[in-house]
C-alpha positions in Angstrom: 25.4 -29.2 -18.6 22.9 -32.0 -18.2 19.1 -31.8 -18.4 18.6 -31.4 -14.7 21.3 -28.8 -14.5 19.5 -26.7 -17.1 16.2 -27.1 -15.4 17.8 -26.0 -12.1 19.3 -22.9 -13.8 15.9 -22.0 -15.2 14.3 -22.4 -11.7 17.1 -20.2 -10.2 16.6 -17.4 -12.8 12.9 -17.4 -12.5 13.0 -17.5 -8.7 15.4 -14.6 -8.4 13.4 -12.4 -10.8 10.1 -13.5 -9.2 11.3 -12.7 -5.7 12.4 -9.2 -6.8 8.9 -8.6 -8.4 7.3 -9.8 -5.2 9.5 -7.5 -3.2 8.5 -4.6 -5.5 4.8 -5.4 -5.0 5.2 -5.6 -1.2 6.9 -2.2 -1.2 3.7 -0.7 -2.7 1.1 -2.7 -0.9 2.7 -3.8 2.3 2.3 -2.6 5.8 5.2 -1.9 8.1 4.2 -4.6 10.6 4.5 -7.2 7.8 7.4 -6.1 5.6 9.5 -4.4 8.3 10.0 -1.1 6.5 7.8 1.8 5.5 5.8 1.1 2.4 6.6 3.0 -0.8 10.2 3.4 0.3 11.4 2.4 -3.2 9.2 4.9 -5.0 12.2 7.0 -6.2 14.0 3.9 -7.4 11.6 3.3 -10.3 11.0 -0.4 -9.5 9.1 -2.7 -11.8 5.8 -1.6 -10.3 6.5 2.0 -11.1 7.7 1.1 -14.6 5.1 -1.4 -15.7 2.2 -1.0 -13.3 1.1 -3.3 -10.4 -1.3 -5.4 -12.5 1.4 -6.2 -15.1 4.0 -7.0 -12.4 1.5 -9.3 -10.6 0.7 -11.1 -13.9 4.4 -11.5 -14.6 5.0 -12.9 -11.1 2.2 -15.4 -11.5 3.5 -16.6 -14.8 7.0 -17.0 -13.5 5.7 -18.8 -10.4 3.9 -21.3 -12.7 7.0 -21.8 -14.7 9.0 -22.6 -11.6 6.5 -25.2 -10.5 6.4 -26.7 -14.0 10.2 -27.0 -13.9 10.2 -28.6 -10.5 7.7 -31.1 -11.7 10.0 -32.1 -14.6 12.5 -33.2 -11.9 10.2 -34.6 -9.3 6.5 -34.7 -8.9 4.9 -34.0 -5.5 8.0 -32.2 -4.4 8.0 -30.2 -1.1 9.7 -27.5 -3.1 6.4 -26.5 -4.6 5.1 -25.5 -1.2 8.3 -23.6 -0.4 8.2 -21.7 -3.7 4.6 -20.8 -3.1 5.4 -19.6 0.4 8.4 -17.5 -0.7 6.4 -15.8 -3.5 3.1 -15.2 -1.7 3.8 -14.6 2.0 4.2 -11.0 2.9 7.1 -11.4 5.4 
């Protein structure tokens, strides 16, 4: 695999984990009107928030988001992907 392929793999792994962390946070903090389901629906599933605490999960999400942006910048600076990643990992819907 070439350098760009490895970077894209890294982005994919971090994005998938980040999105799950974000979804776990939304389950705890979200409102039905925004997330489309009752909050705390996943409480019995022992998601990351219930295992590690909301603060730790938010910190992990932010660190992974930064890694994704850094990886994107290795391929192309001023990429529109940065805005898309930030949207995906910060918007409640």
